[in-house]
N, C-alpha and C positions, 0 to 999 in steps of 0.2 A: 504494500500500500504506500502511496506517495505521502511524504511529509507535507504538512501544510506550508504554503508559501504566500508571500505578499506580492501582488502585482505591482509593477513599477508605477502605475498611475496612482496607487494608494500610498506611496512612500511618504508624502508630505504629512500624512496623518500619524506617522510612526517615528518622527524625529526623536533621537535619543534612545530609541529602542533597538534591540537586536532582532533582525528579521532574516528570513531565508528567501533568496531570489532564485528563480529558475529562468533561464533564457539562453541567448546565443551571443557570441562575441560579434560585435559590430565593427570595432576598431580597437587597436592597442598601441600605446606609446610607452616608452620606458625612459626613466630618469635615474638619477643617482639612488640606487636601492629602492626605487619605486616603480610599480607597474600601474599604468592608468588604463583600465579596461572598460570600454564602452559596452554595456550590456543592453540588449533589446529583448522585449517579449511582445506579445500582441497588444500591449497597452502603452508602450513608450520606450524611451532610451534613457539610461542613467549611467553615470561614470562611477566605477568602483575603483578604489585606490588600494593597492596591495603593497604593504611595506615589508621589505625583506627582514627588517629587524623585529617585526611583530608577528610573523607567521612561521610555521614549521618549514624546514627545508623542502619537504614534499609539496607543501602548498605554494611556496615560492617557485619551485620548478614547474608546477602545473600552470602558474600564471605565465611563465616564460614559454611554455610549450603550446599554449592555447593559440589557435589560428582563427582567422575569420570564419564565422559560422560554427565554431566549436560549441557544443552544448555545455552549459555551466549550471552548477548548483553552488550558490555562494551564501555563506552565513556571515553577517557583519552588522555593525551599528550604523544606523541612518544618521547622517550629518547634513545639516541644511547647507 
């Protein structure tokens, strides 16, 4: 059974909360120890920020390996 997730269009109602997103990679950019992953679902597009210093080595590698249209399951805190 699928875990409950929050649609991107509803994220504004969850600022400061931990949510689960499911979607696809729209675009990715990288900076110093950061991956900026644009995620889309059927309701919108949002930018997820992955910090190498704050995630496991496996999660960091997954962010590096994700290509356009890769399916994602992300858990994180919503920031305005």
